[in-house]
C-alpha positions as CSV (number, residue, x, y, z in Angstrom):
1,M,-11.3,-8.9,30.1
2,G,-8.1,-10.4,29.0
3,S,-5.4,-9.3,26.9
4,H,-6.8,-10.5,23.4
5,R,-9.6,-12.7,22.6
6,P,-9.1,-15.9,20.3
7,G,-7.8,-16.4,16.9
8,A,-6.5,-12.7,17.3
9,A,-2.9,-13.8,16.4
10,T,-4.5,-15.9,13.5
11,Y,-6.0,-12.8,12.0
12,M,-2.3,-10.8,12.5
13,I,-0.5,-13.4,10.8
14,G,-2.8,-13.9,8.0
15,S,-2.7,-10.3,7.6
16,A,1.1,-10.2,7.2
17,F,0.9,-12.9,4.4
18,A,-1.4,-10.7,2.7
19,F,0.5,-7.7,3.0
20,A,3.5,-9.6,2.2
21,L,2.3,-10.5,-1.4
22,M,0.6,-7.1,-1.6
23,T,4.1,-5.3,-1.5
24,F,5.4,-7.8,-3.7
25,F,2.9,-7.3,-6.2
26,V,3.7,-3.7,-5.7
27,K,7.5,-4.2,-6.4
28,L,6.6,-5.7,-9.6
29,A,3.8,-3.0,-10.8
30,G,6.3,-0.5,-9.8
31,Q,8.9,-1.4,-11.7
32,R,7.6,0.8,-14.5
33,L,4.3,2.8,-13.0
34,P,4.8,5.7,-10.3
35,S,4.2,4.4,-6.6
36,Q,1.3,7.3,-6.2
37,E,-0.5,6.0,-9.1
38,I,-0.3,2.4,-7.7
39,V,-1.8,4.1,-4.4
40,S,-4.6,5.5,-6.4
41,A,-5.6,2.1,-8.0
42,R,-5.2,0.4,-4.3
43,A,-7.4,3.1,-3.1
44,A,-9.9,2.5,-5.9
45,L,-10.2,-0.9,-5.6
46,T,-10.4,-0.6,-1.9
47,L,-13.2,1.7,-1.6
48,V,-15.3,-0.9,-4.7
49,F,-14.9,-3.8,-2.6
50,T,-15.7,-2.5,0.8
51,Y,-18.7,-0.4,-0.3
52,A,-20.0,-3.6,-1.5
53,M,-19.4,-5.6,1.5
54,L,-21.2,-3.0,3.4
55,R,-24.0,-3.0,1.3
56,R,-24.2,-6.8,1.8
57,A,-23.7,-6.7,5.3
58,G,-26.8,-3.9,5.4
59,V,-23.9,-1.7,7.5
60,P,-24.3,2.2,7.7
61,S,-21.3,3.1,6.0
62,L,-20.2,6.5,7.3
63,G,-19.9,5.1,11.1
64,H,-20.2,7.1,14.4
65,N,-16.5,8.9,14.9
66,R,-16.2,10.4,11.8
67,K,-13.4,12.9,12.7
68,L,-11.4,9.9,14.3
69,L,-12.2,7.9,10.8
70,L,-10.9,10.6,8.7
71,L,-7.8,10.6,10.5
72,R,-7.2,7.2,10.4
73,G,-7.9,7.4,6.7
74,L,-5.2,10.5,6.5
75,C,-2.6,8.5,8.4
76,G,-3.1,5.3,6.2
77,F,-2.7,7.6,3.0
78,C,0.4,9.2,4.2
79,A,1.7,5.5,5.5
80,L,0.9,4.1,2.3
81,S,2.4,6.7,0.0
82,C,5.5,6.1,2.0
83,V,5.7,2.6,1.8
84,Y,5.0,2.0,-1.7
85,Y,7.5,4.4,-2.6
86,A,10.3,2.6,-0.4
87,V,9.1,-0.6,-1.9
88,T,9.9,0.8,-5.2
89,V,13.2,2.0,-4.9
90,L,14.6,-0.2,-1.9
91,P,14.8,-4.2,-1.9
92,L,11.6,-5.8,-0.9
93,A,13.3,-7.6,2.5
94,E,14.8,-4.4,3.6
95,A,12.1,-2.0,2.8
96,T,9.8,-4.5,4.7
97,V,12.7,-4.9,7.6
98,I,12.7,-1.2,7.9
99,Q,8.8,-0.7,8.4
100,Y,8.8,-3.5,10.9
101,L,9.9,-0.7,13.6
102,H,6.2,-0.1,13.8
103,P,5.6,-2.2,16.9
104,T,7.9,0.1,19.1
105,F,6.4,3.1,17.7
106,T,3.1,1.9,18.2
107,A,3.9,0.9,21.7
108,L,4.9,4.7,22.8
109,L,1.9,5.9,21.2
110,A,-0.6,3.7,22.5
111,A,1.0,4.3,26.1
112,R,0.6,8.1,25.2
113,V,-2.8,8.2,23.6
114,L,-4.8,5.4,24.7
115,G,-3.4,5.1,28.0
116,E,-2.0,1.5,27.6
117,R,0.5,0.1,30.0
118,L,4.1,0.8,28.4
119,H,5.9,-2.3,28.4
120,R,9.2,-2.2,30.3
121,G,11.2,-3.7,27.5
122,V,10.7,-0.6,25.1
123,V,13.8,1.0,25.8
124,G,15.7,-1.7,25.0
125,S,13.5,-2.0,21.8
126,L,14.3,1.6,20.9
127,V,17.8,0.6,20.7
128,L,17.8,-3.0,19.2
129,G,15.4,-1.3,16.3
130,A,17.9,1.8,15.7
131,L,20.9,-0.3,15.6
132,G,19.0,-2.9,13.4
133,V,18.1,0.1,11.1
134,L,21.9,1.5,10.9
135,V,22.9,-2.1,10.2
136,V,20.3,-2.9,7.1
137,A,21.1,0.8,6.3
138,R,24.8,0.3,6.1
139,P,25.7,4.0,5.4
140,A,29.1,4.6,3.9
141,S,30.3,6.8,6.4
142,L,30.2,4.1,9.0
143,F,30.4,0.7,6.6
144,G,33.0,2.1,3.8
145,G,32.2,2.2,0.5
146,G,29.5,-0.4,0.3
147,A,26.0,-0.3,-1.1
148,A,24.2,2.1,1.0
149,L,20.6,2.2,0.6
150,P,19.0,5.1,-0.9
151,T,18.6,7.9,1.4
152,L,15.4,9.3,0.4
153,G,14.2,5.4,0.4
154,L,15.4,5.0,3.8
155,L,13.9,8.2,4.9
156,A,10.2,6.7,3.1
157,A,10.2,3.5,5.0
158,L,10.7,5.1,8.2
159,G,8.4,7.4,7.7
160,G,6.0,4.5,6.8
161,A,6.8,2.7,10.0
162,L,5.5,5.6,12.2
163,L,2.4,6.9,10.2
164,T,1.2,2.9,10.1
165,S,1.9,3.1,13.8
166,C,-0.5,6.4,14.1
167,A,-3.1,4.1,11.9
168,Y,-2.6,1.2,14.2
169,V,-3.4,3.4,17.1
170,V,-6.2,5.1,15.8
171,V,-7.7,1.7,14.7
172,R,-7.9,0.8,18.5
173,K,-9.1,3.6,19.5
174,L,-12.2,3.5,17.2
175,G,-12.5,-0.7,17.7
176,Q,-15.0,-0.4,20.6
177,R,-17.5,1.4,18.5
178,E,-17.0,1.1,14.7
179,N,-17.5,-2.1,12.3
180,P,-14.2,-2.8,10.8
181,L,-15.6,-2.9,7.2
182,V,-16.3,1.0,8.2
183,I,-12.7,1.7,9.2
184,V,-11.1,0.1,6.0
185,L,-13.7,2.0,4.3
186,Y,-12.4,5.3,5.4
187,F,-9.0,4.8,4.0
188,P,-10.0,5.0,0.2
189,L,-12.0,7.8,1.2
190,V,-9.4,9.9,2.4
191,A,-6.7,8.1,-0.1
192,L,-8.3,8.1,-3.2
193,P,-9.1,12.1,-3.7
194,A,-5.7,12.8,-2.1
195,S,-3.6,10.5,-4.4
196,I,-5.0,11.6,-7.7
197,P,-3.6,14.9,-8.1
198,T,-0.1,13.4,-6.8
199,A,-0.2,10.7,-9.2
200,A,-0.9,13.2,-12.0
201,A,1.7,15.4,-11.2
202,V,4.5,12.9,-11.8
203,G,2.9,11.7,-15.3
204,P,0.8,8.9,-15.0
205,L,1.2,5.9,-17.1
206,W,-1.2,3.9,-18.8
207,P,-1.3,0.1,-17.5
208,T,-0.2,-2.8,-19.9
209,P,-2.6,-5.7,-19.3
210,G,-0.2,-7.1,-17.2
211,E,0.0,-4.6,-15.1
212,W,-3.6,-4.1,-14.5
213,L,-3.6,-7.6,-13.1
214,L,-0.9,-6.8,-10.9
215,L,-3.0,-3.9,-9.7
216,L,-5.9,-6.1,-9.2
217,L,-3.9,-8.7,-7.0
218,V,-2.7,-5.3,-5.0
219,G,-6.4,-4.5,-4.4
220,I,-7.6,-8.2,-3.3
221,S,-4.4,-9.1,-1.4
222,T,-5.0,-5.4,0.3
223,Q,-8.5,-6.1,1.1
224,V,-7.7,-9.5,3.0
225,G,-5.0,-7.9,4.7
226,Q,-7.0,-4.7,5.9
227,L,-10.1,-6.9,7.2
228,A,-7.7,-9.4,8.9
229,V,-5.7,-6.7,10.7
230,T,-8.5,-4.8,11.8
231,H,-10.3,-8.1,13.4
232,G,-7.0,-8.6,15.4
233,L,-6.6,-4.8,16.3
234,Q,-10.1,-4.8,17.8
235,R,-9.0,-8.4,19.7
236,F,-5.8,-7.1,20.9
237,E,-4.2,-4.0,22.6
238,A,-2.7,-2.4,19.8
239,G,1.0,-2.5,21.5
240,S,0.6,-6.6,21.5
241,A,-1.1,-7.1,18.3
242,A,1.5,-5.5,16.2
243,I,3.8,-8.0,17.1
244,Y,2.5,-10.8,15.5
245,S,2.7,-9.1,12.1
246,Y,6.5,-8.9,11.9
247,T,6.1,-12.3,10.3
248,Q,5.5,-10.2,7.2
249,V,9.7,-10.1,7.4
250,L,9.9,-13.5,7.1
251,F,7.4,-13.8,4.2
252,A,8.8,-10.8,2.2
253,V,12.2,-12.4,2.5
254,V,11.1,-15.4,0.9
255,L,9.2,-14.0,-1.5
256,G,12.3,-11.8,-3.0
257,A,14.4,-14.4,-3.0
258,I,12.7,-16.9,-4.9
259,F,11.1,-14.2,-7.6
260,L,13.1,-11.4,-7.8
261,D,16.6,-13.0,-6.7
262,E,17.2,-10.3,-4.1
263,V,19.1,-12.5,-1.7
264,P,19.5,-10.3,1.2
265,S,22.9,-9.7,2.5
266,L,24.9,-10.1,5.8
267,F,24.2,-6.7,6.7
268,T,20.2,-7.3,5.9
269,L,20.0,-10.7,8.0
270,V,21.7,-9.1,11.1
271,G,19.9,-5.9,11.0
272,G,16.4,-7.2,10.5
273,S,17.1,-9.8,13.4
274,L,17.7,-6.8,15.9
275,I,14.7,-5.7,14.5
276,V,12.5,-8.4,14.9
277,L,14.3,-9.0,18.3
278,S,13.3,-5.6,19.3
279,A,9.5,-6.2,18.5
280,A,9.7,-9.2,20.4
281,L,10.6,-7.8,23.4
282,H,6.8,-6.7,23.4
283,R,5.4,-10.1,23.1
284,A,4.2,-10.2,26.7
285,P,0.6,-9.4,26.6
286,V,-0.5,-6.8,28.8
287,P,-4.2,-6.4,30.4
288,M,-7.2,-4.2,28.6
289,R,-8.3,-0.7,30.3
290,Q,-10.8,-1.8,32.9
291,G,-14.5,-1.2,31.6
292,A,-13.9,-1.6,27.8
293,A,-16.3,-2.5,25.9
294,A,-16.5,-5.9,23.7
295,T,-15.5,-5.5,20.1
296,R,-17.6,-5.8,17.4
297,A,-16.3,-8.5,14.7
298,G,-18.3,-7.3,11.4
């Protein structure tokens, strides 16, 4: 069986655009609302949308490998918490650029956990990615007294990238048996009960009508992105599939520049280019494991 099925790249690029819109709406909502409150709202909307789709499709909702499905949900919740916090405190382009270290992390984890062949460009990718993050972060100790990124926001963005790669690999592990809707469902099943206490701890705010609309748009764009990326991951090997999603960086730069007056600095452009180049080193596809079953495109 080849390294991918037709339409895989379209799914991954479509998911990148949907997730760029999602982070844009999160950025707007996060100007006043705590990030964990946005996580809770997204989880609640995802639960409603996905369960309705499962009922309509007549698909059993609990799946087969429930331990791995719960792990996927936990990885997704932790990753999302990091990413949403980073988006609220960092410029949109910078938060997105750092998140896109996950193709390198995914390739490493996929080699270790799934037995996928590690592309020999991974070492160069690691070096370029680390250099890119350093340039984007521009720490004062190396770059003088310029406006460095907030340390906690930077760490959250890096943690989000690592945890996203964990979720990617778990999805890939599940993909041969589980319906994409079931995989998506386990995110809110974990995230909703986990995020409510953390949202309450930071003092939740009642959304305004405009913020309710933004939260709804977060949920809709998320649902589109989740389904698209799950279909894409079931058609690609995990290390190769993640690469197409780095187009989200371009979408985020455009959205930030047009709507948020966040013109990327030279540091961001150079560092972002290094990170995207590090991802491109994985571009060559690698063969599927022998005997892998065909995936279901539910």
